[in-house]
C-alpha positions in Angstrom: 0.0 0.0 0.0 1.5 3.3 -1.1 1.8 6.0 1.7 -0.3 9.1 1.3 1.8 11.7 -0.5 2.7 14.8 1.6 0.9 17.9 0.3 2.9 20.6 -1.4 3.8 23.5 1.0 1.9 26.7 0.6 4.1 29.8 0.1 2.3 32.8 1.4 3.4 36.3 0.5 2.4 40.0 0.3 -0.1 39.6 3.2 -1.6 42.8 4.5 -4.7 43.7 6.4 -7.2 46.1 4.8 -6.7 48.4 7.8 -2.9 48.4 7.3 -2.3 46.9 10.7 0.7 44.5 10.8 2.6 42.4 13.3 6.0 44.1 13.6 7.9 40.8 13.3 5.8 39.2 10.6 7.8 38.2 7.4 6.7 39.3 4.0 6.9 35.7 2.8 6.6 32.5 4.7 5.8 28.8 4.2 3.0 26.5 5.6 4.3 23.0 5.3 2.5 21.2 8.2 -0.1 18.9 6.5 -2.7 19.6 9.1 -2.4 23.4 8.6 -2.4 23.0 4.8 -5.6 21.0 5.2 -7.2 23.7 7.3 -6.4 26.3 4.6 -7.6 24.1 1.8 -10.8 23.4 3.7 -11.4 27.1 4.2 -11.0 27.6 0.5 -13.5 24.9 -0.4 -16.7 25.0 1.6 -19.8 23.1 0.8 -19.8 21.8 -2.7 -16.0 21.9 -3.0 -15.8 25.0 -5.2 -13.0 27.4 -4.4 -14.0 30.6 -2.6 -11.3 32.5 -4.4 -9.7 31.2 -7.6 -6.9 33.7 -7.4 -5.3 31.8 -4.5 -3.1 29.9 -6.9 -2.0 33.0 -8.8 1.7 32.6 -9.6 3.7 35.7 -9.2 6.8 37.0 -7.4 9.3 34.5 -8.9 6.8 31.6 -8.6 5.5 32.2 -5.1 1.8 31.9 -4.5 0.3 35.3 -3.7 -2.2 35.5 -0.8 -5.2 37.0 -2.6 -7.6 35.0 -0.5 -11.3 35.0 0.4 -12.4 36.2 3.8 -12.2 32.8 5.6 -8.6 32.2 4.5 -7.7 35.7 5.3 -8.8 35.2 8.9 -6.7 32.1 9.1 -3.6 34.0 7.8 -4.2 37.2 9.7 -0.8 37.8 11.4 -2.6 39.6 14.3 -5.2 36.9 15.0 -4.4 34.8 18.1 -6.2 31.9 16.4 -4.4 32.4 13.1 -1.8 30.1 11.6 1.0 32.7 12.0 0.3 32.8 15.8 0.6 29.0 15.9 4.0 29.3 14.3 5.1 31.9 16.7 3.9 29.9 19.7 5.9 26.9 18.5 9.0 29.0 18.2 8.5 30.4 21.7 8.0 26.9 23.2 11.3 25.8 21.6 13.4 28.7 23.0 15.7 28.1 26.0 13.9 28.6 29.3 16.0 31.7 30.1 14.9 33.3 26.9 11.2 32.2 26.7 9.7 35.3 28.3 11.7 37.6 25.9 10.7 35.4 23.0 7.0 35.5 24.1 7.0 39.3 24.3 8.4 39.6 20.7 5.9 37.0 19.5 3.1 38.9 21.0 4.0 42.0 19.0 6.2 44.0 21.3 8.9 45.8 19.3 11.4 46.5 22.1 10.8 44.2 25.1 13.1 44.2 28.0 16.2 42.1 27.3 17.1 39.3 29.7 20.2 39.8 31.9 23.0 37.4 32.3 22.4 35.2 29.3 25.7 33.9 28.0 26.6 34.5 24.4 27.1 30.8 23.9 23.4 30.2 24.6 22.4 33.0 22.2 24.6 31.5 19.5 22.9 28.2 20.1 19.5 29.8 19.9 20.4 31.5 16.6 21.9 28.3 15.1 19.3 25.8 16.3 17.9 23.6 13.6 14.2 24.3 13.2 11.6 21.8 12.0 9.8 24.6 9.9 12.7 26.9 9.0 10.7 29.2 6.7 7.4 29.4 8.7 5.8 32.6 9.9 8.2 32.8 12.8 11.4 32.7 10.7 12.0 36.5 11.0 11.7 36.3 14.8 14.1 33.4 14.8 16.7 35.6 13.1 16.0 38.9 14.8 15.7 37.9 18.4 19.2 36.4 19.1 20.8 39.0 16.9 19.2 41.8 18.9 20.7 40.5 22.1 24.1 39.7 20.6 24.3 43.1 19.0 24.9 44.9 22.3 27.5 42.3 23.6 31.1 43.4 23.6 33.4 41.5 21.2 35.5 40.1 24.0 32.4 38.4 25.5 31.3 37.2 22.1 34.7 35.6 21.5 34.5 33.6 24.8 31.0 32.5 23.7 32.5 31.1 20.5 34.9 29.0 22.5 32.2 27.8 24.8 29.3 27.0 22.4 28.5 23.7 20.6 28.3 22.9 16.9 24.8 24.4 16.4 26.1 27.5 18.3 29.1 27.8 16.0 26.7 27.9 13.1 24.8 30.7 14.8 28.1 32.4 15.7 29.2 32.4 12.1 25.9 33.8 11.0 26.2 36.6 13.6 29.8 37.5 12.9 29.0 37.7 9.2 25.9 39.8 9.8 25.6 43.6 9.6 25.2 43.8 13.4 28.8 42.8 13.7 30.5 43.8 10.4 29.4 47.5 10.8 31.2 47.8 14.2 34.2 50.1 14.4 37.4 48.2 13.5 38.6 48.3 17.1 35.4 46.4 18.0 36.0 43.8 15.3 39.2 42.5 16.8 38.8 38.8 17.7 41.4 36.7 19.5 43.0 34.0 17.3 41.3 31.0 19.1 37.8 32.3 18.4 38.7 33.6 15.0 40.1 30.3 13.9 37.0 28.4 15.2 34.7 30.7 13.2 36.8 30.5 10.0 37.1 26.7 10.2 33.3 26.3 10.8 32.5 28.7 8.0 34.9 26.9 5.6 33.2 23.5 6.3 29.5 24.4 6.9 28.8 28.0 5.7 31.2 28.7 2.8 29.1 31.7 1.6 30.0 33.5 4.8 33.7 32.8 4.7 34.8 35.8 2.5 32.9 38.2 4.8 34.6 36.7 7.9 38.0 36.7 6.3 37.6 40.4 5.4 35.9 41.7 8.5 37.3 39.7 11.4 40.4 41.5 12.6 43.0 40.0 14.8 43.3 40.9 18.5 46.8 41.9 19.8 46.9 38.8 22.0 44.8 35.8 22.9 44.7 35.5 26.6 43.9 32.2 28.3 41.3 32.5 31.0 42.7 31.6 34.5 40.7 30.7 37.6 
């Protein structure tokens, strides 16, 4: 017996409410890949009789992405401000997966706060791990939050502390560290604040060379050497 084929993901883009209201951390494009959620959307499109409410749902535009020109029932499901909408489900899943020390901060961002109070005492290694964590639905409606939240907290961290975090993090954290050190939040720092001790610099370059080669040229160009690489002593 052949297994039931997994439905094709729905790519949602250009969503805006008629009143112009918008969640501050809602992406312009996201993907619905969970079969149950796809089923809910398709059921809303095809009420009694099976005829689509809105035939423009499958309009192909923006480099092949499906535009979200939906009927009212589907629009309610995809409303980024609705607590019962699919975007809210995606954000809730992302919050639940955050480290316990960061869950309150993640929840505030997911609820729509633009500048929630940052948690204190969170080590950079944990933030790198949060940024680099593998997500089951990497392009869902929470993907922008998953990129912004750790970056916001890391952006205000001194380079010396970031370097220790690189030494202390795990493999997923190294992936997040490479992403951060290659990002604008770090590369636009003053040259004096881009000096990274050799141990951390070598770890970043080695990981980028093996796992994120697209980031390697930026790191080689923007990571400056520190005068010395001190060993922490107890």
